[in-house]
N, C-alpha and C positions, 0 to 999 in steps of 0.2 A: 024723092029718093034721098036718104040721109047722106050727110057729108061723110066721106071716108077719111078716117084718121090715118096719118102716115108718120113715119119716123123722120127725124132730122136727116138721116142718111138717105132715105127715099127722096126727100125734098131736094137734097143736094144732087142726087143722081139725075133727077128731072131737070134741074137747073143746068148742070154740065151738059146733059144730052142735047138740050136746045141750042146751046152754044156750039157744040160739035156739029150739029146739023146745019149750022151757018147763020142762025139768027144773030142779030146784033146785040151787043152787051146792054145797050140802053133799053132796048125793047124787052129783053128777058128780065132785066132788073125791075123794070116797071111792072111787068106781069107778076113778079114775086114780091113786090112791095119793099124792095131793098135799094140802097144807094149803089151807084156804080162802083164806088170805092170798096164796098163790101163784096160786090159781085166779082171784082177782080181778085180780091183776097181769096175768095172761095175757089175760083178757077185756077189761080196760080198755085194754091195749096194742092189741088187735085193734080195739076201737071207735075209738081215736084214729088208728091208722096203717093199718088194713086188713090184708089177707092177708099182705103183705110182712113185717109185724111178727111173724108166727108163725114 
């Protein structure tokens, strides 16, 4: 099966959804291949500005 391409926003939504479901920041960041610093930046931006920020 070919890899499915997705937009940056879709990727951000998946990231935030996993955090909202209760997964830990370290685990989610590891799965997405980003640093915790970047993960917190994405999540905080989502909390402050909503979906448009992703």
